[in-house]
C-alpha positions as CSV (number, residue, x, y, z in Angstrom):
1,M,0.0,0.0,0.0
2,K,2.8,2.4,0.9
3,R,4.4,1.6,-2.5
4,L,1.3,2.5,-4.4
5,A,0.9,5.7,-2.5
6,L,4.5,6.6,-3.2
7,T,4.0,5.8,-6.9
8,V,0.9,8.1,-7.0
9,V,2.7,10.9,-5.3
10,L,5.8,10.7,-7.5
11,T,3.7,10.5,-10.7
12,A,1.8,13.6,-9.6
13,A,5.0,15.5,-8.8
14,L,6.5,14.6,-12.2
15,A,3.4,15.7,-14.0
16,A,3.5,19.0,-12.2
17,I,7.1,19.5,-13.1
18,A,6.5,18.7,-16.7
19,T,3.6,21.1,-16.9
20,T,5.6,23.9,-15.3
21,A,8.5,23.3,-17.7
22,A,6.3,23.5,-20.7
23,A,4.7,26.7,-19.4
24,H,8.0,28.4,-19.1
25,N,8.9,27.5,-22.7
26,C,6.3,29.8,-24.3
27,P,8.4,32.9,-23.8
28,N,11.3,31.1,-25.6
29,E,9.1,30.4,-28.5
30,W,7.9,34.0,-28.9
31,K,11.5,35.3,-28.5
32,A,12.5,33.0,-31.4
33,I,9.6,34.5,-33.4
34,D,10.7,38.1,-32.5
35,A,14.3,37.3,-33.6
36,A,13.2,35.7,-36.9
37,L,10.5,38.2,-38.0
38,P,12.8,41.1,-39.0
39,K,14.8,38.8,-41.3
40,A,11.9,36.9,-42.7
41,K,10.8,37.3,-46.3
42,L,7.1,37.6,-45.9
43,D,4.5,39.6,-47.6
44,A,2.4,42.1,-45.6
45,K,-0.4,39.6,-45.0
46,Q,1.9,36.9,-43.7
47,A,3.8,39.3,-41.5
48,A,0.5,40.5,-40.0
49,E,-0.6,36.9,-39.4
50,V,2.7,36.1,-37.6
51,K,2.4,39.2,-35.4
52,K,-1.2,38.3,-34.5
53,L,-0.4,34.7,-33.7
54,R,2.6,35.8,-31.6
55,A,0.5,38.3,-29.6
56,D,-2.3,35.7,-29.2
57,G,0.3,33.1,-28.1
58,E,1.6,35.5,-25.4
59,Q,-1.9,36.2,-24.2
60,L,-2.8,32.5,-24.0
61,H,0.4,32.0,-21.9
62,K,-0.6,34.8,-19.6
63,D,-4.1,33.2,-19.3
64,G,-2.5,29.9,-18.3
65,K,-3.4,28.1,-21.5
66,H,0.0,26.9,-22.3
67,S,-0.8,24.1,-24.7
68,E,-2.9,26.5,-26.7
69,S,-0.1,29.1,-26.5
70,M,2.5,26.6,-27.8
71,A,0.1,25.5,-30.7
72,T,-0.5,29.2,-31.7
73,L,3.2,30.1,-31.5
74,G,3.9,27.0,-33.5
75,K,1.7,28.2,-36.3
76,A,3.6,31.5,-36.4
77,K,6.9,29.6,-36.5
78,K,5.6,27.5,-39.4
79,I,4.9,30.6,-41.4
80,L,8.4,31.9,-40.6
81,K,9.9,28.4,-41.4
82,I,11.7,28.2,-38.1
């Protein structure tokens, strides 16, 4: 019984650590976007879309929606081809 309880506690701790680590990666993603955007060869429509996705990704991060933030930032990175 103690072993089961220990397993449950360790699993929960690891899940919390993984979630926190992923949450802190969002800023690194938008920094990469910020660095690539000035050098990117995009038309005005693409540049506007990247800027919107980047801003939306940051807001989602601030709202605690880290998975959605990473997905949104990923769309911007795809347009930038980074």
